[in-house]
NUVO-490998 format. One record per residue (C-alpha): residue in three letters; residue number from 1; x, y, z. Coordinates in steps of 0.1 Angstrom, whole numbers, plus 5000, padded with zeros to 4 digits. Layout:
<r><r>ALA</r><k>NUM</k><px>X</px><py>Y</py><pz>Z</pz></r>
...
END
This chain:
<r><r>MET</r><k>1</k><px>5000</px><py>5000</py><pz>5000</pz></r>
<r><r>PRO</r><k>2</k><px>5014</px><py>5034</py><pz>4991</pz></r>
<r><r>VAL</r><k>3</k><px>5019</px><py>5060</py><pz>5019</pz></r>
<r><r>MET</r><k>4</k><px>5022</px><py>5098</py><pz>5014</pz></r>
<r><r>ALA</r><k>5</k><px>5048</px><py>5113</py><pz>5037</pz></r>
<r><r>SER</r><k>6</k><px>5034</px><py>5143</py><pz>5057</pz></r>
<r><r>SER</r><k>7</k><px>5066</px><py>5162</py><pz>5056</pz></r>
<r><r>ASP</r><k>8</k><px>5070</px><py>5166</py><pz>5018</pz></r>
<r><r>PHE</r><k>9</k><px>5041</px><py>5147</py><pz>5003</pz></r>
<r><r>SER</r><k>10</k><px>5064</px><py>5122</py><pz>4986</pz></r>
<r><r>VAL</r><k>11</k><px>5050</px><py>5087</py><pz>4981</pz></r>
<r><r>HIS</r><k>12</k><px>5066</px><py>5056</py><pz>4996</pz></r>
<r><r>ARG</r><k>13</k><px>5058</px><py>5020</py><pz>5003</pz></r>
<r><r>GLU</r><k>14</k><px>5046</px><py>5010</py><pz>5038</pz></r>
<r><r>GLU</r><k>15</k><px>5079</px><py>4991</py><pz>5043</pz></r>
<r><r>CYS</r><k>16</k><px>5100</px><py>5022</py><pz>5035</pz></r>
<r><r>ASP</r><k>17</k><px>5120</px><py>5037</py><pz>5064</pz></r>
<r><r>ARG</r><k>18</k><px>5126</px><py>5071</py><pz>5047</pz></r>
<r><r>PHE</r><k>19</k><px>5095</px><py>5088</py><pz>5061</pz></r>
<r><r>ASP</r><k>20</k><px>5084</px><py>5092</py><pz>5097</pz></r>
<r><r>ASP</r><k>21</k><px>5048</px><py>5100</py><pz>5094</pz></r>
<r><r>GLY</r><k>22</k><px>5023</px><py>5096</py><pz>5066</pz></r>
<r><r>MET</r><k>23</k><px>4989</px><py>5088</py><pz>5054</pz></r>
<r><r>ALA</r><k>24</k><px>4980</px><py>5055</py><pz>5038</pz></r>
<r><r>LEU</r><k>25</k><px>4966</px><py>5058</py><pz>5002</pz></r>
<r><r>SER</r><k>26</k><px>4943</px><py>5034</py><pz>4985</pz></r>
<r><r>ASN</r><k>27</k><px>4958</px><py>5044</py><pz>4951</pz></r>
<r><r>LEU</r><k>28</k><px>4987</px><py>5063</py><pz>4938</pz></r>
<r><r>PRO</r><k>29</k><px>4981</px><py>5100</py><pz>4931</pz></r>
<r><r>ASP</r><k>30</k><px>4969</px><py>5110</py><pz>4896</pz></r>
<r><r>GLU</r><k>31</k><px>5001</px><py>5128</py><pz>4890</pz></r>
<r><r>VAL</r><k>32</k><px>5020</px><py>5095</py><pz>4890</pz></r>
<r><r>MET</r><k>33</k><px>5021</px><py>5085</py><pz>4854</pz></r>
<r><r>SER</r><k>34</k><px>5051</px><py>5061</py><pz>4855</pz></r>
<r><r>ILE</r><k>35</k><px>5073</px><py>5044</py><pz>4880</pz></r>
<r><r>ASP</r><k>36</k><px>5099</px><py>5071</py><pz>4874</pz></r>
<r><r>ASP</r><k>37</k><px>5076</px><py>5096</py><pz>4890</pz></r>
<r><r>LEU</r><k>38</k><px>5082</px><py>5078</py><pz>4923</pz></r>
<r><r>ASP</r><k>39</k><px>5115</px><py>5093</py><pz>4935</pz></r>
<r><r>CYS</r><k>40</k><px>5122</px><py>5070</py><pz>4965</pz></r>
<r><r>GLU</r><k>41</k><px>5144</px><py>5040</py><pz>4962</pz></r>
<r><r>CYS</r><k>42</k><px>5117</px><py>5019</py><pz>4979</pz></r>
<r><r>TRP</r><k>43</k><px>5101</px><py>5015</py><pz>4945</pz></r>
<r><r>SER</r><k>44</k><px>5133</px><py>5003</py><pz>4928</pz></r>
<r><r>GLU</r><k>45</k><px>5123</px><py>4966</py><pz>4926</pz></r>
<r><r>PHE</r><k>46</k><px>5095</px><py>4976</py><pz>4902</pz></r>
<r><r>ASP</r><k>47</k><px>5100</px><py>4983</py><pz>4865</pz></r>
<r><r>SER</r><k>48</k><px>5065</px><py>4997</py><pz>4858</pz></r>
<r><r>LEU</r><k>49</k><px>5033</px><py>5008</py><pz>4875</pz></r>
<r><r>ALA</r><k>50</k><px>5016</px><py>4977</py><pz>4860</pz></r>
<r><r>GLU</r><k>51</k><px>5037</px><py>4955</py><pz>4885</pz></r>
<r><r>LEU</r><k>52</k><px>5020</px><py>4973</py><pz>4914</pz></r>
<r><r>GLU</r><k>53</k><px>4985</px><py>4961</py><pz>4905</pz></r>
END
C-alpha cells in the first residue's frame, strides 16, 4: 500500500524507512504516470506501474 509522507508529500511503500509520518493511500496520486515519478528507492524493485496492480 502506498503512503504519502506528511513532511514533503512524497509517496513511499509501507515498508520504507525514509518517512516518519504519513497517510495511507488506496491508490497512487493521479500525478504519478510512470514508476519514474516515484522518487524514493523503495520503488526500485518495480519496473513499471503495472507491476503494482
